[in-house]
mmCIF file of the C-alpha atoms, coordinates in Angstrom:
data_MODEL
# 
_entry.id   MODEL 
# 
loop_
_atom_site.group_PDB 
_atom_site.id 
_atom_site.type_symbol 
_atom_site.label_atom_id 
_atom_site.label_alt_id 
_atom_site.label_comp_id 
_atom_site.label_asym_id 
_atom_site.label_entity_id 
_atom_site.label_seq_id 
_atom_site.pdbx_PDB_ins_code 
_atom_site.Cartn_x 
_atom_site.Cartn_y 
_atom_site.Cartn_z 
_atom_site.occupancy 
_atom_site.B_iso_or_equiv 
_atom_site.pdbx_formal_charge 
_atom_site.auth_seq_id 
_atom_site.auth_comp_id 
_atom_site.auth_asym_id 
_atom_site.auth_atom_id 
_atom_site.pdbx_PDB_model_num 
ATOM 1   C CA . UNK A 1 1   ? -3.756  -17.642 -43.919 1.00 0.00 ? 1   UNK A CA 1 
ATOM 2   C CA . UNK A 1 2   ? -3.105  -19.738 -40.814 1.00 0.00 ? 2   UNK A CA 1 
ATOM 3   C CA . UNK A 1 3   ? -0.747  -22.716 -41.035 1.00 0.00 ? 3   UNK A CA 1 
ATOM 4   C CA . UNK A 1 4   ? -3.495  -25.237 -40.393 1.00 0.00 ? 4   UNK A CA 1 
ATOM 5   C CA . UNK A 1 5   ? -5.557  -23.780 -43.263 1.00 0.00 ? 5   UNK A CA 1 
ATOM 6   C CA . UNK A 1 6   ? -2.533  -24.068 -45.539 1.00 0.00 ? 6   UNK A CA 1 
ATOM 7   C CA . UNK A 1 7   ? -2.118  -27.681 -44.462 1.00 0.00 ? 7   UNK A CA 1 
ATOM 8   C CA . UNK A 1 8   ? -5.767  -28.363 -45.297 1.00 0.00 ? 8   UNK A CA 1 
ATOM 9   C CA . UNK A 1 9   ? -5.405  -26.860 -48.767 1.00 0.00 ? 9   UNK A CA 1 
ATOM 10  C CA . UNK A 1 10  ? -2.096  -28.639 -49.412 1.00 0.00 ? 10  UNK A CA 1 
ATOM 11  C CA . UNK A 1 11  ? -3.652  -31.941 -48.345 1.00 0.00 ? 11  UNK A CA 1 
ATOM 12  C CA . UNK A 1 12  ? -6.538  -31.466 -50.781 1.00 0.00 ? 12  UNK A CA 1 
ATOM 13  C CA . UNK A 1 13  ? -4.140  -30.626 -53.617 1.00 0.00 ? 13  UNK A CA 1 
ATOM 14  C CA . UNK A 1 14  ? -1.957  -33.625 -52.723 1.00 0.00 ? 14  UNK A CA 1 
ATOM 15  C CA . UNK A 1 15  ? -4.974  -35.941 -52.900 1.00 0.00 ? 15  UNK A CA 1 
ATOM 16  C CA . UNK A 1 16  ? -5.905  -34.484 -56.282 1.00 0.00 ? 16  UNK A CA 1 
ATOM 17  C CA . UNK A 1 17  ? -2.324  -34.953 -57.500 1.00 0.00 ? 17  UNK A CA 1 
ATOM 18  C CA . UNK A 1 18  ? -2.383  -38.593 -56.298 1.00 0.00 ? 18  UNK A CA 1 
ATOM 19  C CA . UNK A 1 19  ? -5.560  -39.102 -58.300 1.00 0.00 ? 19  UNK A CA 1 
ATOM 20  C CA . UNK A 1 20  ? -4.029  -37.472 -61.403 1.00 0.00 ? 20  UNK A CA 1 
ATOM 21  C CA . UNK A 1 21  ? -0.871  -39.592 -61.009 1.00 0.00 ? 21  UNK A CA 1 
ATOM 22  C CA . UNK A 1 22  ? -2.909  -42.813 -60.812 1.00 0.00 ? 22  UNK A CA 1 
ATOM 23  C CA . UNK A 1 23  ? -5.328  -42.004 -63.637 1.00 0.00 ? 23  UNK A CA 1 
ATOM 24  C CA . UNK A 1 24  ? -3.920  -39.175 -65.738 1.00 0.00 ? 24  UNK A CA 1 
ATOM 25  C CA . UNK A 1 25  ? -6.381  -37.741 -68.240 1.00 0.00 ? 25  UNK A CA 1 
ATOM 26  C CA . UNK A 1 26  ? -5.412  -37.918 -71.882 1.00 0.00 ? 26  UNK A CA 1 
ATOM 27  C CA . UNK A 1 27  ? -5.041  -34.113 -72.004 1.00 0.00 ? 27  UNK A CA 1 
ATOM 28  C CA . UNK A 1 28  ? -2.486  -34.066 -69.130 1.00 0.00 ? 28  UNK A CA 1 
ATOM 29  C CA . UNK A 1 29  ? 0.966   -32.904 -70.316 1.00 0.00 ? 29  UNK A CA 1 
ATOM 30  C CA . UNK A 1 30  ? 2.724   -33.487 -66.988 1.00 0.00 ? 30  UNK A CA 1 
ATOM 31  C CA . UNK A 1 31  ? 5.193   -36.346 -66.941 1.00 0.00 ? 31  UNK A CA 1 
ATOM 32  C CA . UNK A 1 32  ? 5.236   -38.979 -64.211 1.00 0.00 ? 32  UNK A CA 1 
ATOM 33  C CA . UNK A 1 33  ? 8.460   -37.440 -62.857 1.00 0.00 ? 33  UNK A CA 1 
ATOM 34  C CA . UNK A 1 34  ? 6.835   -33.994 -62.518 1.00 0.00 ? 34  UNK A CA 1 
ATOM 35  C CA . UNK A 1 35  ? 3.811   -35.496 -60.764 1.00 0.00 ? 35  UNK A CA 1 
ATOM 36  C CA . UNK A 1 36  ? 6.072   -37.304 -58.278 1.00 0.00 ? 36  UNK A CA 1 
ATOM 37  C CA . UNK A 1 37  ? 8.027   -34.062 -57.689 1.00 0.00 ? 37  UNK A CA 1 
ATOM 38  C CA . UNK A 1 38  ? 4.823   -32.130 -57.013 1.00 0.00 ? 38  UNK A CA 1 
ATOM 39  C CA . UNK A 1 39  ? 3.698   -34.829 -54.595 1.00 0.00 ? 39  UNK A CA 1 
ATOM 40  C CA . UNK A 1 40  ? 7.006   -34.598 -52.687 1.00 0.00 ? 40  UNK A CA 1 
ATOM 41  C CA . UNK A 1 41  ? 6.800   -30.802 -52.442 1.00 0.00 ? 41  UNK A CA 1 
ATOM 42  C CA . UNK A 1 42  ? 3.255   -30.967 -51.113 1.00 0.00 ? 42  UNK A CA 1 
ATOM 43  C CA . UNK A 1 43  ? 4.235   -33.599 -48.524 1.00 0.00 ? 43  UNK A CA 1 
ATOM 44  C CA . UNK A 1 44  ? 7.202   -31.494 -47.354 1.00 0.00 ? 44  UNK A CA 1 
ATOM 45  C CA . UNK A 1 45  ? 4.820   -28.565 -46.736 1.00 0.00 ? 45  UNK A CA 1 
ATOM 46  C CA . UNK A 1 46  ? 2.967   -30.769 -44.257 1.00 0.00 ? 46  UNK A CA 1 
ATOM 47  C CA . UNK A 1 47  ? 6.146   -31.331 -42.240 1.00 0.00 ? 47  UNK A CA 1 
ATOM 48  C CA . UNK A 1 48  ? 6.547   -27.615 -41.585 1.00 0.00 ? 48  UNK A CA 1 
ATOM 49  C CA . UNK A 1 49  ? 2.950   -27.401 -40.445 1.00 0.00 ? 49  UNK A CA 1 
ATOM 50  C CA . UNK A 1 50  ? 3.435   -30.371 -38.108 1.00 0.00 ? 50  UNK A CA 1 
ATOM 51  C CA . UNK A 1 51  ? 6.448   -28.646 -36.539 1.00 0.00 ? 51  UNK A CA 1 
ATOM 52  C CA . UNK A 1 52  ? 4.364   -25.482 -36.106 1.00 0.00 ? 52  UNK A CA 1 
ATOM 53  C CA . UNK A 1 53  ? 1.565   -27.486 -34.462 1.00 0.00 ? 53  UNK A CA 1 
ATOM 54  C CA . UNK A 1 54  ? 4.013   -29.002 -31.962 1.00 0.00 ? 54  UNK A CA 1 
ATOM 55  C CA . UNK A 1 55  ? 5.344   -25.521 -31.132 1.00 0.00 ? 55  UNK A CA 1 
ATOM 56  C CA . UNK A 1 56  ? 1.819   -24.140 -30.623 1.00 0.00 ? 56  UNK A CA 1 
ATOM 57  C CA . UNK A 1 57  ? 0.920   -27.074 -28.373 1.00 0.00 ? 57  UNK A CA 1 
ATOM 58  C CA . UNK A 1 58  ? 4.050   -26.520 -26.270 1.00 0.00 ? 58  UNK A CA 1 
ATOM 59  C CA . UNK A 1 59  ? 3.228   -22.791 -25.987 1.00 0.00 ? 59  UNK A CA 1 
ATOM 60  C CA . UNK A 1 60  ? -0.317  -23.605 -24.842 1.00 0.00 ? 60  UNK A CA 1 
ATOM 61  C CA . UNK A 1 61  ? 0.913   -26.170 -22.308 1.00 0.00 ? 61  UNK A CA 1 
ATOM 62  C CA . UNK A 1 62  ? 3.254   -23.558 -20.817 1.00 0.00 ? 62  UNK A CA 1 
ATOM 63  C CA . UNK A 1 63  ? 0.236   -21.320 -20.187 1.00 0.00 ? 63  UNK A CA 1 
ATOM 64  C CA . UNK A 1 64  ? -1.844  -23.983 -18.390 1.00 0.00 ? 64  UNK A CA 1 
ATOM 65  C CA . UNK A 1 65  ? -2.517  -23.141 -14.764 1.00 0.00 ? 65  UNK A CA 1 
ATOM 66  C CA . UNK A 1 66  ? -1.465  -25.631 -12.120 1.00 0.00 ? 66  UNK A CA 1 
ATOM 67  C CA . UNK A 1 67  ? -4.027  -27.536 -10.074 1.00 0.00 ? 67  UNK A CA 1 
ATOM 68  C CA . UNK A 1 68  ? -2.825  -25.740 -6.938  1.00 0.00 ? 68  UNK A CA 1 
ATOM 69  C CA . UNK A 1 69  ? -3.492  -22.346 -8.556  1.00 0.00 ? 69  UNK A CA 1 
ATOM 70  C CA . UNK A 1 70  ? -6.996  -23.406 -9.599  1.00 0.00 ? 70  UNK A CA 1 
ATOM 71  C CA . UNK A 1 71  ? -7.774  -24.705 -6.107  1.00 0.00 ? 71  UNK A CA 1 
ATOM 72  C CA . UNK A 1 72  ? -6.507  -21.447 -4.571  1.00 0.00 ? 72  UNK A CA 1 
ATOM 73  C CA . UNK A 1 73  ? -8.740  -19.479 -6.973  1.00 0.00 ? 73  UNK A CA 1 
ATOM 74  C CA . UNK A 1 74  ? -11.756 -21.600 -5.978  1.00 0.00 ? 74  UNK A CA 1 
ATOM 75  C CA . UNK A 1 75  ? -10.994 -21.144 -2.296  1.00 0.00 ? 75  UNK A CA 1 
ATOM 76  C CA . UNK A 1 76  ? -10.575 -17.374 -2.497  1.00 0.00 ? 76  UNK A CA 1 
ATOM 77  C CA . UNK A 1 77  ? -13.618 -16.901 -4.745  1.00 0.00 ? 77  UNK A CA 1 
ATOM 78  C CA . UNK A 1 78  ? -15.848 -19.065 -2.556  1.00 0.00 ? 78  UNK A CA 1 
ATOM 79  C CA . UNK A 1 79  ? -14.893 -16.917 0.452   1.00 0.00 ? 79  UNK A CA 1 
ATOM 80  C CA . UNK A 1 80  ? -15.373 -13.622 -1.416  1.00 0.00 ? 80  UNK A CA 1 
ATOM 81  C CA . UNK A 1 81  ? -18.691 -14.406 -3.132  1.00 0.00 ? 81  UNK A CA 1 
ATOM 82  C CA . UNK A 1 82  ? -20.911 -14.433 0.008   1.00 0.00 ? 82  UNK A CA 1 
ATOM 83  C CA . UNK A 1 83  ? -19.330 -11.175 1.187   1.00 0.00 ? 83  UNK A CA 1 
ATOM 84  C CA . UNK A 1 84  ? -19.874 -9.610  -2.216  1.00 0.00 ? 84  UNK A CA 1 
ATOM 85  C CA . UNK A 1 85  ? -23.505 -10.713 -2.261  1.00 0.00 ? 85  UNK A CA 1 
ATOM 86  C CA . UNK A 1 86  ? -24.047 -9.067  1.113   1.00 0.00 ? 86  UNK A CA 1 
ATOM 87  C CA . UNK A 1 87  ? -22.376 -5.851  -0.036  1.00 0.00 ? 87  UNK A CA 1 
ATOM 88  C CA . UNK A 1 88  ? -24.462 -5.975  -3.211  1.00 0.00 ? 88  UNK A CA 1 
ATOM 89  C CA . UNK A 1 89  ? -27.641 -6.156  -1.115  1.00 0.00 ? 89  UNK A CA 1 
ATOM 90  C CA . UNK A 1 90  ? -26.496 -3.183  0.998   1.00 0.00 ? 90  UNK A CA 1 
ATOM 91  C CA . UNK A 1 91  ? -25.233 -1.127  -1.951  1.00 0.00 ? 91  UNK A CA 1 
ATOM 92  C CA . UNK A 1 92  ? -26.570 -2.299  -5.342  1.00 0.00 ? 92  UNK A CA 1 
ATOM 93  C CA . UNK A 1 93  ? -23.983 -0.373  -7.376  1.00 0.00 ? 93  UNK A CA 1 
ATOM 94  C CA . UNK A 1 94  ? -22.378 -1.410  -10.660 1.00 0.00 ? 94  UNK A CA 1 
ATOM 95  C CA . UNK A 1 95  ? -18.994 -1.579  -8.934  1.00 0.00 ? 95  UNK A CA 1 
ATOM 96  C CA . UNK A 1 96  ? -20.247 -4.243  -6.501  1.00 0.00 ? 96  UNK A CA 1 
ATOM 97  C CA . UNK A 1 97  ? -22.109 -6.041  -9.268  1.00 0.00 ? 97  UNK A CA 1 
ATOM 98  C CA . UNK A 1 98  ? -19.029 -6.274  -11.485 1.00 0.00 ? 98  UNK A CA 1 
ATOM 99  C CA . UNK A 1 99  ? -16.868 -7.387  -8.543  1.00 0.00 ? 99  UNK A CA 1 
ATOM 100 C CA . UNK A 1 100 ? -19.368 -10.181 -7.911  1.00 0.00 ? 100 UNK A CA 1 
ATOM 101 C CA . UNK A 1 101 ? -19.436 -11.143 -11.606 1.00 0.00 ? 101 UNK A CA 1 
ATOM 102 C CA . UNK A 1 102 ? -15.647 -11.222 -11.664 1.00 0.00 ? 102 UNK A CA 1 
ATOM 103 C CA . UNK A 1 103 ? -15.300 -13.505 -8.664  1.00 0.00 ? 103 UNK A CA 1 
ATOM 104 C CA . UNK A 1 104 ? -18.194 -15.719 -9.732  1.00 0.00 ? 104 UNK A CA 1 
ATOM 105 C CA . UNK A 1 105 ? -16.801 -16.070 -13.259 1.00 0.00 ? 105 UNK A CA 1 
ATOM 106 C CA . UNK A 1 106 ? -13.327 -16.853 -11.906 1.00 0.00 ? 106 UNK A CA 1 
ATOM 107 C CA . UNK A 1 107 ? -14.836 -19.537 -9.674  1.00 0.00 ? 107 UNK A CA 1 
ATOM 108 C CA . UNK A 1 108 ? -16.740 -21.160 -12.555 1.00 0.00 ? 108 UNK A CA 1 
ATOM 109 C CA . UNK A 1 109 ? -13.816 -20.884 -14.953 1.00 0.00 ? 109 UNK A CA 1 
ATOM 110 C CA . UNK A 1 110 ? -11.523 -22.564 -12.407 1.00 0.00 ? 110 UNK A CA 1 
ATOM 111 C CA . UNK A 1 111 ? -14.018 -25.433 -12.172 1.00 0.00 ? 111 UNK A CA 1 
ATOM 112 C CA . UNK A 1 112 ? -14.851 -25.999 -15.839 1.00 0.00 ? 112 UNK A CA 1 
ATOM 113 C CA . UNK A 1 113 ? -11.956 -24.460 -17.750 1.00 0.00 ? 113 UNK A CA 1 
ATOM 114 C CA . UNK A 1 114 ? -14.072 -22.265 -20.039 1.00 0.00 ? 114 UNK A CA 1 
ATOM 115 C CA . UNK A 1 115 ? -13.052 -18.734 -20.840 1.00 0.00 ? 115 UNK A CA 1 
ATOM 116 C CA . UNK A 1 116 ? -14.975 -15.948 -19.161 1.00 0.00 ? 116 UNK A CA 1 
ATOM 117 C CA . UNK A 1 117 ? -16.713 -15.008 -22.423 1.00 0.00 ? 117 UNK A CA 1 
ATOM 118 C CA . UNK A 1 118 ? -18.598 -18.298 -22.409 1.00 0.00 ? 118 UNK A CA 1 
ATOM 119 C CA . UNK A 1 119 ? -20.075 -17.438 -19.018 1.00 0.00 ? 119 UNK A CA 1 
ATOM 120 C CA . UNK A 1 120 ? -20.857 -13.826 -19.898 1.00 0.00 ? 120 UNK A CA 1 
ATOM 121 C CA . UNK A 1 121 ? -23.406 -14.834 -22.520 1.00 0.00 ? 121 UNK A CA 1 
ATOM 122 C CA . UNK A 1 122 ? -25.219 -17.436 -20.402 1.00 0.00 ? 122 UNK A CA 1 
ATOM 123 C CA . UNK A 1 123 ? -28.945 -16.697 -20.244 1.00 0.00 ? 123 UNK A CA 1 
ATOM 124 C CA . UNK A 1 124 ? -31.067 -16.598 -17.089 1.00 0.00 ? 124 UNK A CA 1 
ATOM 125 C CA . UNK A 1 125 ? -33.049 -19.613 -18.311 1.00 0.00 ? 125 UNK A CA 1 
ATOM 126 C CA . UNK A 1 126 ? -29.833 -21.615 -18.683 1.00 0.00 ? 126 UNK A CA 1 
ATOM 127 C CA . UNK A 1 127 ? -28.715 -20.734 -15.164 1.00 0.00 ? 127 UNK A CA 1 
ATOM 128 C CA . UNK A 1 128 ? -32.165 -21.567 -13.734 1.00 0.00 ? 128 UNK A CA 1 
ATOM 129 C CA . UNK A 1 129 ? -32.160 -24.823 -15.676 1.00 0.00 ? 129 UNK A CA 1 
ATOM 130 C CA . UNK A 1 130 ? -28.905 -25.931 -14.076 1.00 0.00 ? 130 UNK A CA 1 
ATOM 131 C CA . UNK A 1 131 ? -29.032 -29.364 -12.532 1.00 0.00 ? 131 UNK A CA 1 
ATOM 132 C CA . UNK A 1 132 ? -27.181 -30.394 -9.419  1.00 0.00 ? 132 UNK A CA 1 
ATOM 133 C CA . UNK A 1 133 ? -24.709 -33.258 -9.683  1.00 0.00 ? 133 UNK A CA 1 
ATOM 134 C CA . UNK A 1 134 ? -24.667 -35.253 -6.428  1.00 0.00 ? 134 UNK A CA 1 
ATOM 135 C CA . UNK A 1 135 ? -21.465 -37.096 -7.325  1.00 0.00 ? 135 UNK A CA 1 
ATOM 136 C CA . UNK A 1 136 ? -19.324 -34.033 -7.944  1.00 0.00 ? 136 UNK A CA 1 
ATOM 137 C CA . UNK A 1 137 ? -21.178 -31.518 -5.737  1.00 0.00 ? 137 UNK A CA 1 
ATOM 138 C CA . UNK A 1 138 ? -21.391 -29.156 -8.685  1.00 0.00 ? 138 UNK A CA 1 
ATOM 139 C CA . UNK A 1 139 ? -23.937 -27.357 -10.813 1.00 0.00 ? 139 UNK A CA 1 
ATOM 140 C CA . UNK A 1 140 ? -24.138 -28.281 -14.483 1.00 0.00 ? 140 UNK A CA 1 
ATOM 141 C CA . UNK A 1 141 ? -25.282 -25.596 -16.906 1.00 0.00 ? 141 UNK A CA 1 
ATOM 142 C CA . UNK A 1 142 ? -26.050 -26.678 -20.457 1.00 0.00 ? 142 UNK A CA 1 
ATOM 143 C CA . UNK A 1 143 ? -25.410 -23.752 -22.760 1.00 0.00 ? 143 UNK A CA 1 
ATOM 144 C CA . UNK A 1 144 ? -27.573 -24.060 -25.845 1.00 0.00 ? 144 UNK A CA 1 
ATOM 145 C CA . UNK A 1 145 ? -25.618 -21.749 -28.135 1.00 0.00 ? 145 UNK A CA 1 
ATOM 146 C CA . UNK A 1 146 ? -21.887 -21.300 -27.745 1.00 0.00 ? 146 UNK A CA 1 
ATOM 147 C CA . UNK A 1 147 ? -19.815 -19.006 -29.961 1.00 0.00 ? 147 UNK A CA 1 
ATOM 148 C CA . UNK A 1 148 ? -16.086 -19.394 -29.443 1.00 0.00 ? 148 UNK A CA 1 
ATOM 149 C CA . UNK A 1 149 ? -13.935 -16.530 -30.634 1.00 0.00 ? 149 UNK A CA 1 
ATOM 150 C CA . UNK A 1 150 ? -10.208 -16.911 -31.082 1.00 0.00 ? 150 UNK A CA 1 
# 
């Protein structure tokens, strides 16, 4: 079980214990002291999860690419894509096709921040239905179904 799932369960149990402490049923054999102790234990579990969440956020922030790296990726991909399209017309092989897909995906990912898997499953209709944004000089593709895998 992931830490965040444990936090969710502990939070639900803590809310139930708060309810029991406020309005204990007549059949409840737990004393007020035991109920308070259970509440404290459940709250302390949340602290450990919060510390874990801060550590995960710091780890993710360390992996974020700099703006300069993203701009360099866009620059290199925008130079390579026309050349790859020409080579794809001359030699329509899978090698050239996958090289084009790789550069094109890298270019789009550097613009929008999505993982490559989001772009892999984009349909032809979604690409053709892209609208051009005059303010940002970019294409906007609305993906109707998006499955994110972690």
